[in-house]
C-alpha positions as CSV (number, residue, x, y, z in Angstrom):
1,M,0.0,0.0,0.0
2,L,1.4,3.5,-0.9
3,I,2.1,5.7,2.1
4,L,1.0,8.9,0.3
5,K,3.6,11.3,1.5
6,P,2.3,14.8,2.2
7,N,4.7,17.0,0.3
8,C,7.1,17.5,-2.6
9,E,10.7,16.6,-1.6
10,C,12.0,19.5,-3.6
11,C,9.9,22.5,-2.9
12,D,8.0,21.3,0.1
13,R,4.7,22.0,-1.6
14,D,1.7,20.3,0.2
15,L,0.4,17.4,-1.7
16,T,-2.9,16.2,-0.3
17,P,-3.8,12.5,-0.7
18,D,-6.1,13.4,-3.7
19,S,-3.8,15.8,-5.4
20,P,-3.5,15.4,-9.1
21,E,-0.1,17.1,-9.0
22,A,1.6,14.3,-7.0
23,R,4.2,12.2,-8.9
24,I,6.1,9.2,-7.5
25,C,8.9,6.9,-8.7
26,S,9.0,3.2,-8.2
27,Y,10.4,3.8,-4.6
28,E,7.6,6.2,-3.8
29,C,9.9,9.3,-3.8
30,T,7.2,12.0,-4.0
31,F,7.4,15.3,-5.9
32,C,5.0,17.8,-7.4
33,A,4.5,17.9,-11.2
34,D,6.2,21.3,-11.5
35,C,9.4,20.1,-9.9
36,V,9.4,16.8,-12.0
37,E,9.1,18.8,-15.1
38,T,11.2,21.9,-14.4
39,R,13.9,20.9,-12.0
40,L,14.2,17.1,-12.4
41,Q,13.4,16.7,-16.2
42,G,11.5,13.5,-15.3
43,V,14.3,11.7,-13.5
44,C,14.2,11.0,-9.9
45,P,17.3,12.4,-8.0
46,N,17.3,9.6,-5.6
47,C,17.1,6.5,-7.8
48,G,17.4,7.7,-11.4
49,G,14.0,6.2,-12.3
50,G,11.1,7.9,-13.9
51,F,7.8,9.2,-12.5
52,A,4.1,8.4,-12.8
53,P,1.1,10.2,-11.4
54,R,0.4,9.1,-7.8
55,P,-2.9,7.1,-7.5
56,V,-5.6,8.7,-5.5
57,R,-6.9,6.7,-2.5
58,P,-10.7,6.9,-2.2
59,P,-11.9,9.1,0.8
60,H,-13.6,6.1,2.5
61,M,-10.3,4.2,2.5
62,L,-8.3,7.1,3.8
63,A,-10.3,6.6,7.1
64,R,-9.0,3.0,7.4
65,H,-5.5,3.6,5.9
66,P,-4.6,7.3,6.4
67,A,-1.9,9.2,4.4
68,S,1.4,9.8,6.0
69,T,2.1,13.0,7.9
70,L,5.9,12.5,7.8
71,R,7.4,15.2,5.6
72,H,10.7,14.6,3.7
73,H,12.3,17.8,2.2
74,A,15.6,17.5,0.5
75,P,16.2,20.5,-1.7
76,A,19.9,19.9,-2.1
77,G,19.4,17.1,-4.5
78,C,16.8,18.9,-6.6
79,G,18.8,21.3,-8.6
80,Q,18.3,24.2,-6.3
81,E,21.1,26.7,-5.9
82,T,22.7,26.9,-2.5
83,A,22.5,30.3,-0.7
84,R,25.6,32.4,-0.9
């Protein structure tokens, strides 16, 4: 079962369990569609794999199997410039 991470690992944008903007790789690394297209050029910075739209869990199943609340934010690996 997918854990449905709550945010983009690059920009920290909130990604609700029903977000059509969530993208995942085969290891469930989670990013928003904008970061996948503009920063990552469709390649996961963690595993080198591609992305697919994250499936949406039906609301009645979220009650039994809620989405994760653990945020993972790692902008250093996402093409962001470091502060000077």
